C-alpha positions as a LaTeX table, in Angstrom:
\begin{tabular}{lrrr}
\hline
Residue & $x$ (\AA) & $y$ (\AA) & $z$ (\AA) \\
\hline
Met1 & $-42.16$ & 6.84 & 16.92 \\
Glu2 & $-40.02$ & 9.64 & 18.16 \\
Gln3 & $-39.04$ & 7.49 & 21.10 \\
Ile4 & $-37.70$ & 4.83 & 18.68 \\
Lys5 & $-35.54$ & 7.47 & 16.94 \\
Tyr6 & $-34.04$ & 8.48 & 20.31 \\
Lys7 & $-33.34$ & 4.84 & 21.21 \\
Lys8 & $-31.57$ & 4.28 & 17.86 \\
Leu9 & $-29.57$ & 7.51 & 18.29 \\
Trp10 & $-28.48$ & 6.50 & 21.82 \\
Leu11 & $-27.59$ & 3.01 & 20.59 \\
Val12 & $-25.38$ & 4.46 & 17.82 \\
Ile13 & $-23.70$ & 6.87 & 20.27 \\
Ile14 & $-23.02$ & 4.05 & 22.77 \\
Ile15 & $-21.54$ & 1.82 & 20.04 \\
Leu16 & $-19.29$ & 4.66 & 18.83 \\
Leu17 & $-18.13$ & 5.35 & 22.38 \\
Ile18 & $-17.29$ & 1.66 & 22.91 \\
Leu19 & $-15.30$ & 1.57 & 19.64 \\
Ile20 & $-13.38$ & 4.76 & 20.57 \\
Ile21 & $-12.55$ & 3.38 & 24.04 \\
Ile22 & $-11.36$ & 0.05 & 22.57 \\
Gly23 & $-9.24$ & 1.82 & 19.93 \\
Phe24 & $-7.68$ & 4.15 & 22.48 \\
Ser25 & $-6.93$ & 1.43 & 25.00 \\
Phe26 & $-5.37$ & $-0.80$ & 22.30 \\
Ser27 & $-3.05$ & 1.97 & 21.15 \\
Tyr28 & $-2.34$ & 3.12 & 24.70 \\
Phe29 & $-1.43$ & $-0.34$ & 26.03 \\
Gln30 & 0.58 & $-1.52$ & 23.00 \\
Phe31 & 4.01 & $-2.93$ & 23.91 \\
Arg32 & 7.26 & $-2.10$ & 22.18 \\
Lys33 & 10.63 & $-3.69$ & 22.63 \\
Thr34 & 13.86 & $-2.08$ & 21.41 \\
Thr35 & 17.53 & $-2.70$ & 21.96 \\
Glu36 & 19.01 & $-1.01$ & 24.96 \\
Ser37 & 22.36 & $-0.18$ & 23.39 \\
Ile38 & 23.50 & 0.97 & 19.98 \\
Lys39 & 24.88 & $-1.82$ & 17.85 \\
Lys40 & 27.77 & $-0.77$ & 15.63 \\
Phe41 & 28.61 & $-2.33$ & 12.30 \\
Asn42 & 31.94 & $-1.54$ & 10.73 \\
Thr43 & 33.34 & $-2.64$ & 7.42 \\
Asp44 & 37.09 & $-2.68$ & 7.73 \\
Cys45 & 37.64 & $-2.11$ & 4.08 \\
Phe46 & 35.45 & $-2.19$ & 1.01 \\
Asp47 & 36.97 & $-0.04$ & $-1.67$ \\
Ile48 & 38.84 & $-0.05$ & $-4.93$ \\
Lys49 & 41.18 & 2.48 & $-6.45$ \\
Tyr50 & 40.45 & 3.54 & $-10.06$ \\
Gln51 & 43.07 & 5.44 & $-12.00$ \\
Asp52 & 42.94 & 6.87 & $-15.55$ \\
Lys53 & 46.15 & 6.33 & $-17.46$ \\
Thr54 & 45.11 & 8.11 & $-20.68$ \\
Lys55 & 42.40 & 10.44 & $-21.94$ \\
Gly56 & 39.10 & 9.01 & $-23.12$ \\
Ile57 & 38.35 & 7.71 & $-26.59$ \\
Asn58 & 37.08 & 10.17 & $-29.16$ \\
Leu59 & 35.10 & 8.72 & $-32.05$ \\
Glu60 & 34.43 & 12.11 & $-33.64$ \\
Lys61 & 34.41 & 11.80 & $-37.42$ \\
Ala62 & 34.83 & 8.04 & $-37.03$ \\
Tyr63 & 33.99 & 5.72 & $-39.85$ \\
Pro64 & 33.38 & 1.96 & $-39.91$ \\
Ile65 & 36.54 & $-0.14$ & $-39.64$ \\
Ser66 & 37.41 & $-3.83$ & $-39.37$ \\
Asp67 & 38.12 & $-5.56$ & $-36.07$ \\
Glu68 & 41.78 & $-5.87$ & $-37.08$ \\
Asp69 & 42.02 & $-2.09$ & $-37.48$ \\
Gly70 & 39.90 & $-1.46$ & $-34.37$ \\
Leu71 & 42.40 & $-3.44$ & $-32.27$ \\
Lys72 & 45.17 & $-1.12$ & $-33.51$ \\
Thr73 & 43.44 & 2.08 & $-32.32$ \\
Val74 & 44.75 & 3.98 & $-29.31$ \\
Pro75 & 43.13 & 2.53 & $-26.17$ \\
Tyr76 & 41.73 & 4.23 & $-23.12$ \\
Lys77 & 43.92 & 2.80 & $-20.32$ \\
Phe78 & 43.01 & 2.51 & $-16.68$ \\
Ser79 & 43.98 & 0.49 & $-13.62$ \\
Val80 & 41.92 & $-0.91$ & $-10.78$ \\
Thr81 & 43.40 & $-1.85$ & $-7.40$ \\
Asn82 & 41.72 & $-3.84$ & $-4.66$ \\
Ile83 & 42.92 & $-1.92$ & $-1.59$ \\
Cys84 & 41.31 & $-4.37$ & 0.85 \\
Pro85 & 42.68 & $-7.45$ & 2.64 \\
Tyr86 & 40.21 & $-9.84$ & 1.01 \\
Asp87 & 39.14 & $-10.87$ & $-2.50$ \\
Met88 & 36.58 & $-8.79$ & $-4.36$ \\
Asp89 & 34.51 & $-9.24$ & $-7.53$ \\
Leu90 & 34.28 & $-6.47$ & $-10.13$ \\
Asn91 & 32.04 & $-5.60$ & $-13.03$ \\
Ile92 & 33.53 & $-3.37$ & $-15.71$ \\
Lys93 & 30.54 & $-1.54$ & $-17.21$ \\
Leu94 & 30.01 & 0.91 & $-20.04$ \\
Asn95 & 27.17 & 3.38 & $-19.46$ \\
Met96 & 25.73 & 5.22 & $-22.47$ \\
Ile97 & 24.98 & 8.83 & $-21.53$ \\
Arg98 & 21.56 & 10.28 & $-22.38$ \\
Asn99 & 22.66 & 12.33 & $-25.41$ \\
Thr100 & 23.83 & 9.20 & $-27.31$ \\
Thr101 & 22.23 & 8.70 & $-30.72$ \\
Leu102 & 24.43 & 5.93 & $-32.19$ \\
Asp103 & 22.82 & 2.49 & $-31.87$ \\
Ser104 & 24.95 & 0.05 & $-29.81$ \\
Lys105 & 24.66 & $-2.59$ & $-32.56$ \\
Tyr106 & 27.04 & $-0.44$ & $-34.66$ \\
Val107 & 29.73 & $-0.17$ & $-31.95$ \\
Lys108 & 32.42 & $-2.72$ & $-31.21$ \\
Val109 & 34.39 & $-2.91$ & $-27.96$ \\
Ala110 & 37.43 & $-4.86$ & $-26.80$ \\
Leu111 & 39.42 & $-5.15$ & $-23.58$ \\
Gly112 & 43.07 & $-6.02$ & $-23.39$ \\
Asn113 & 46.04 & $-6.30$ & $-21.05$ \\
Asp114 & 45.02 & $-8.03$ & $-17.77$ \\
Val115 & 41.34 & $-8.27$ & $-18.73$ \\
Lys116 & 40.42 & $-9.90$ & $-22.04$ \\
Leu117 & 37.37 & $-9.29$ & $-24.18$ \\
Lys118 & 37.69 & $-10.08$ & $-27.87$ \\
Pro119 & 35.99 & $-7.66$ & $-30.28$ \\
Thr120 & 32.28 & $-7.74$ & $-29.41$ \\
Lys121 & 29.27 & $-5.74$ & $-30.55$ \\
Leu122 & 28.22 & $-3.56$ & $-27.66$ \\
Ser123 & 24.62 & $-4.68$ & $-28.20$ \\
Asp124 & 25.71 & $-8.30$ & $-27.47$ \\
Cys125 & 27.03 & $-7.44$ & $-24.00$ \\
Lys126 & 24.83 & $-8.15$ & $-20.99$ \\
Glu127 & 22.53 & $-5.23$ & $-20.13$ \\
Val128 & 22.29 & $-4.25$ & $-16.45$ \\
Asp129 & 20.24 & $-1.84$ & $-14.36$ \\
Tyr130 & 21.19 & 1.81 & $-14.67$ \\
Asp131 & 20.17 & 5.29 & $-13.55$ \\
Asn132 & 17.52 & 6.40 & $-16.08$ \\
Ser133 & 18.11 & 10.04 & $-15.29$ \\
Lys134 & 21.73 & 9.86 & $-16.54$ \\
Tyr135 & 21.99 & 6.96 & $-18.95$ \\
Ile136 & 20.04 & 5.31 & $-21.76$ \\
Asp137 & 21.77 & 1.92 & $-21.42$ \\
Ser138 & 24.44 & 0.10 & $-19.44$ \\
Lys139 & 26.38 & $-3.00$ & $-20.44$ \\
Ile140 & 28.76 & $-5.29$ & $-18.54$ \\
Leu141 & 31.95 & $-5.66$ & $-20.53$ \\
Ser142 & 33.65 & $-8.04$ & $-18.09$ \\
Ser143 & 33.19 & $-9.59$ & $-14.63$ \\
Ile144 & 36.41 & $-10.47$ & $-12.83$ \\
Ser145 & 37.83 & $-11.23$ & $-9.39$ \\
Leu146 & 40.65 & $-9.32$ & $-7.73$ \\
Lys147 & 42.77 & $-10.85$ & $-5.03$ \\
Gln148 & 43.62 & $-8.77$ & $-1.99$ \\
Tyr149 & 45.81 & $-5.77$ & $-2.88$ \\
Gln150 & 45.92 & $-6.87$ & $-6.55$ \\
Thr151 & 46.12 & $-4.29$ & $-9.36$ \\
Ile152 & 44.98 & $-4.88$ & $-12.92$ \\
Glu153 & 45.72 & $-2.82$ & $-16.01$ \\
Val154 & 42.95 & $-2.53$ & $-18.60$ \\
Asp155 & 43.07 & $-1.32$ & $-22.21$ \\
Phe156 & 39.64 & $-0.39$ & $-23.56$ \\
Arg157 & 39.07 & 0.06 & $-27.27$ \\
Met158 & 35.92 & 1.13 & $-29.06$ \\
Trp159 & 35.20 & 1.69 & $-32.75$ \\
Val160 & 32.37 & 1.81 & $-35.29$ \\
Asp161 & 31.74 & $-1.66$ & $-36.67$ \\
Gln162 & 32.49 & $-2.22$ & $-40.34$ \\
Glu163 & 28.95 & $-3.57$ & $-40.82$ \\
Ala164 & 27.44 & $-0.13$ & $-40.04$ \\
Lys165 & 26.05 & 1.48 & $-43.15$ \\
Asp166 & 26.89 & 5.12 & $-43.81$ \\
Asn167 & 23.28 & 6.30 & $-43.46$ \\
Glu168 & 22.87 & 4.54 & $-40.09$ \\
Gly169 & 26.04 & 5.83 & $-38.47$ \\
Ser170 & 26.49 & 9.24 & $-40.08$ \\
Asn171 & 25.86 & 12.24 & $-37.88$ \\
Ala172 & 25.32 & 9.91 & $-34.90$ \\
Tyr173 & 26.89 & 10.55 & $-31.53$ \\
Met174 & 27.97 & 8.29 & $-28.71$ \\
Ser175 & 28.86 & 9.47 & $-25.25$ \\
Ser176 & 29.73 & 6.85 & $-22.65$ \\
Lys177 & 31.37 & 6.34 & $-19.33$ \\
Ile178 & 33.38 & 3.41 & $-17.94$ \\
Glu179 & 32.27 & 2.36 & $-14.47$ \\
Val180 & 33.94 & $-0.23$ & $-12.25$ \\
Glu181 & 31.60 & $-1.73$ & $-9.68$ \\
Gly182 & 33.08 & $-3.70$ & $-6.80$ \\
Phe183 & 31.24 & $-6.16$ & $-4.60$ \\
Asn184 & 32.04 & $-8.80$ & $-2.03$ \\
Lys185 & 31.94 & $-12.49$ & $-2.98$ \\
\hline
\end{tabular}
C-alpha cells in the first residue's frame, strides 16, 4: 500500500516537471518581431485660436425675461480662427460647472453674428460626453465648419426663460464655461 503511495507521488512529480519544462520552453522560445526603426508621425497643423472679446455673462439677480428681451442683453463675444491650411469642423459647447443648481430647462441660449442659434432652451440642446469631475452637464450649441485660415465672430447670449416660475429659479445658481472643440473632417 505504501508502495502505491510512492508511485502516485512520483507520477505527480513527473507530471509537474513535464508541465514546468513545457511552460519554460514555450516562453523561452517565443518569437517577437518589432520594427527596426522609429516611425515618426507629424501633424503639420491642428489648432484653433480662441479669443475672448468681452467678459463673461453674469446672471446674478436675474429674473425671467422674454426671448425678445433676452436677445437685447449684452452678449459674451468671442472669435475662433482656424490657423491651419485645411478645413476643420468645430463644436461650440457649453459646460455646466459642478456648483450649478439652476435646471437647464429654465435657461435660454442664443448665438449670433457668424454663427446662428435662435433662442433655445439649454435642455433642448444635444448632450455630449463631459468630464464628470468638473462638470454636471455639457451641451452642443452649434456644429460648424471653418475653412482654412477663416475667423468667425460669435455673440453668445444666455438668460432665464420667462416660463421659469419664481420658486424654481430663485436662489439658484448657474456657472458655465464655453468650450470650442476642433476636429478634422
